[in-house]
N, C-alpha and C positions, 0 to 999 in steps of 0.2 A: 496594410499590415495584417499579419496573422497572429492569432493567439494559440500557443501550444499549451495543452493541458496534460500534465504528467501525473501518473500514479507513482508511488514510491516503492512499496514492497513488491518484490518480484520483477521490478523494472529498472529502477535507478540503483538498486542494491542487489547483492548476491550474498547468500549465507543466512538470511533471516529464518529460513525454513528450519535450519539446524538449531538456531537459537530458540525457536518456538518449541522444538522437541525437548530440549534440555530443560527449559523453564517449566513446561507443562508437567514433566515428570517430577521435578522438584516440588511443585505446588501440590501435586497429588500426595507425595510422601509427607509433606508438611501438614496436610489435613488428615493424615492417617488412613489413606486409601491404598490398597495394594495394587490397584490397576496400573498398568504401565502402557504408555502410549508408544506404539511401534512405529518405526520409520515409514512403513508402507501405509499405515492409517493416517499418519501426519501428512503424507503426500496427497492422500485422497481428500482430506478435510481442509487442507491448507487454503486460507482465504476466508474461511468461516470465522465467525466471532468466537472468542475463547469459550464463552459459556456453552456454545453449541458443541465444542469438543467434549465437554463434560456431560452433555445430554447423551452423546454416543457412548462415552466410557462409563458413565454412572447412571444408567437408565432408570434405576429404582429410586434414585435420590430426587429430592424436590428441586424446583427451579431456584429456590433460595440457596440451596447447597451449591448448585452449579454456579450461581453468582458469587458465592463466597470463595470458591476455589479460583474463579476468574480474578477476584480481587487479590488473592494471594499471588497469582501470576504477575499482576501489575506491580505489586509490592516488590517481588523478586527482580523484576525488570529494572526498578529504580535502585534497589539496594545492591544489585550485582552487575555493575557496568562491565565487569571483566567478562561476563558471558557474551554480551553484545560485542565487546572489543575482539573477542576470540573468533566469533563467527561472521559478523557482518562487515562486508567490504563494498566499496563502490563498484558498480558493474562495469564491464568492459566498454570502453569508448564514451562513457558518460561525460567526462570533462570536455572532450573534443566536441561532442554534439551540443552540449549546453552552451559552450563558448561561441560556437558558430551561430546558433540561434539568437543569442543575446545581442549580436552585432546588428541584427536587422528586424527582429520581431520581439514580441513579449511572450512570457511564459509564466504559468502558475502551477502550483503543486497542490493536489487535493488527495488526502489520504483518509482511510477509515480509522487509523489509530488515534489515540487521544493526543491533544495538542502538545503537551509537555514532552511526551515521548517522541513525537514527530520532530520537534526542534533538536532533541538529542541525536536522533538519527541523522539529521541534516549536518550537524557538526561532526558526527562520527565519520561520515563519508566525505566530509570536506566539500560540500556543495553549497555552503552558506553564502558563497559569493553570488549565487544565482537566486537563492530562495530565502526571503526574510519574512517579517511579520506582515508586510503588505501584499505578498503574493503566495503565502503558504496557508492552507486551510485544512481543518480536520472536521470530519463528521462526528467525531467522538462517539462512534457507533457502539463501543463496548460499554459506555457509561450512561448515556441518556436514554430515557424511555421513548422519546420521539426525536431522534437526531435528524438534522437536515440531510437530504440525499446529496450525492455528488452533483447531480444535475441542478438541484436547488442552489447549491453554493455557486456553481458556475453561472447560473442565471442572475443571481444577486450581484456577482462581480461584474458581469458584462453591463448591467444597468448603470453602474457607477463609473464605468471606464469608457475610454474613447471607442468609437465604432471600429470594429474589426471587419476585414473583408472575408476572412475564412478562419475556421477553427480546426486545429489538428489535435486529436487526443491520442495519447499513447498509454496503454495500460494492459493488464493481463486478465481482466475479469469482465463479466457482462455489465456491471455497473459503470465501468470505465467507458465502454462502448455506447452506453445509453446517454451519456452526457450530451453529445451533440447529434443525436439521431435525427433531430428536426432542424438542424442548422447546416449552412453551407460549409463543407469541409470534408475531412477524411479521418477514418478511424483505423489506428494501427494496433492490432492485437499482438502483444509480445509474449514470448516464452523463452526461458533460458535454453540454450542448446542442450539437446538430449531429453528435454521435458515436453510433455504433450501440451497442445493448446487447449484452452477451455472452450466449451461449446457456447458460442454466441456469434451474433452477426458482427462483421467487421468488413472494412474495405481491403485491408492488407493483413497478412500474417507474417511476422518477422521474428528472426532470432539474432539479429545484428542491428544494434541501434543506429549504426551509420546509415542505414537505409532511410532514416528520417531526413538526412541532409538534402535529399532531393526536393524537399519542401521549401528550402531556403531560396 
């Protein structure tokens, strides 16, 4: 049996990049800053933690200010579900691929966003049939001073689960590819069509999730 390890943002969904852009600018305005996040900078920094956005945009402000604006982003994310509904959709072929995998193998989801938001995203994209509390994990990297890494979460899960023959990871970032770098299996680096791949080691680069089906 294989274990498939999924990332969420930029892989199972599409449109979150635009939601981040809108929420970030609302948070800046709410905190009285005239700085505006441009789409080109959002594309360049996308995948970084929110407070790191504000390190770029507000370099003269303190780390506490950066964290405060980040907290505003998280509040807006909770209070304005209409923004997420407007932008975030399930990615192409996700339902087909997840269903095929579920028939023969196991799969887990590991994301950097905080746990409550991750569950909301799962229901928003209607993939809660495949991911629930037992196989959905968050590093909570925006909130905790020392969050677990994706690899640490993966290692803890495998210790408590049946032995797997191989591991397949699908993500869009270096941290996703590092999850199984010492394990038997393959790493699929994903990018939405028309967008560049991030710089990191992988076994395959794909822009169509149906390519994962060869692993079944």
